C-alpha positions as CSV (number, residue, x, y, z in Angstrom):
1,D,185.6,115.1,130.4
2,C,183.5,112.3,131.9
3,G,182.0,111.2,135.2
4,G,183.1,108.5,137.5
5,G,185.5,110.3,139.8
6,L,187.9,108.3,141.8
7,L,186.4,105.0,140.6
8,M,187.2,106.0,137.0
9,Y,190.5,107.8,137.4
10,G,192.0,106.6,140.7
11,I,191.8,102.8,140.3
12,P,194.0,101.3,137.6
13,N,192.2,99.0,135.1
14,M,194.5,96.1,136.1
15,K,193.0,96.2,139.5
16,L,189.3,96.7,138.5
17,D,187.8,96.6,135.0
18,K,185.4,99.4,135.7
19,T,185.2,101.5,132.5
20,S,182.2,99.6,130.9
21,K,180.3,99.6,134.3
22,V,180.8,103.3,135.0
23,T,179.9,104.2,131.4
24,R,176.8,102.0,131.5
25,R,175.7,103.7,134.7
26,L,176.2,107.2,133.4
27,K,174.2,106.4,130.2
28,L,171.4,105.0,132.4
29,L,171.3,108.2,134.4
30,E,171.3,110.3,131.3
31,K,168.3,108.2,130.0
32,E,166.5,109.0,133.2
33,G,167.0,112.7,132.5
34,V,170.1,113.5,134.6
35,A,172.2,116.2,132.8
36,F,176.0,116.1,133.6
37,K,178.0,119.4,133.2
38,Y,181.7,118.8,133.5
39,N,184.5,121.3,133.9
40,T,182.0,123.9,135.1
41,E,182.7,126.3,138.0
42,V,179.6,127.5,139.8
43,G,179.9,131.2,140.3
44,R,182.1,131.7,137.3
45,D,180.6,129.7,134.4
46,V,177.0,129.5,135.8
47,A,175.3,131.1,138.8
48,L,173.9,128.7,141.5
49,G,170.7,130.7,141.6
50,D,170.2,130.2,137.8
51,L,170.7,126.5,138.2
52,C,168.1,126.3,141.0
53,K,165.6,128.3,138.9
54,Q,166.1,126.1,135.8
55,H,165.9,122.7,137.6
56,N,163.9,120.9,140.2
57,A,167.0,119.5,141.8
58,V,170.7,120.4,141.6
59,I,173.6,118.2,142.8
60,L,177.1,119.7,143.1
61,A,179.6,116.9,143.0
62,T,183.1,118.2,143.4
63,G,186.1,116.0,143.0
64,A,189.0,116.1,145.5
65,T,192.2,116.9,143.7
66,K,194.4,116.8,146.8
67,W,194.2,114.5,149.8
68,R,193.9,115.7,153.3
69,D,195.7,114.2,156.2
70,M,193.0,113.4,158.7
71,R,195.4,114.0,161.6
72,K,192.7,114.4,164.3
73,T,190.8,111.3,163.2
74,D,191.0,108.4,165.8
75,G,193.2,105.7,164.4
76,R,194.7,107.7,161.6
77,H,198.3,106.7,162.6
78,L,197.6,103.0,163.1
79,K,199.5,100.5,161.0
80,N,198.1,99.9,157.5
81,V,196.0,103.1,157.5
82,V,196.9,104.6,154.1
83,Q,195.6,107.3,151.7
84,A,193.3,105.9,149.0
85,M,195.4,107.2,146.1
86,D,198.6,105.6,147.6
87,F,196.8,102.3,148.0
88,L,195.1,102.3,144.6
89,S,198.0,103.4,142.4
């Protein structure tokens, strides 16, 4: 797949023309030496220990596929507090 997370997949293009910006940023990061591995499950497809041995730094960036209701968060039930996906779609 590709990177960009919620910015790429959650915000419709009609609300924000972001594709060229996100693609440009990903290419810049790749030029700097960042390697992106998509659709990879740590522990199944690759061992975390192996990643740490092979690289100076490892970042695990997981996407949220389901929203959580932050019930215990102060102000959660105030007027106009909405979930990001409901607001963006």
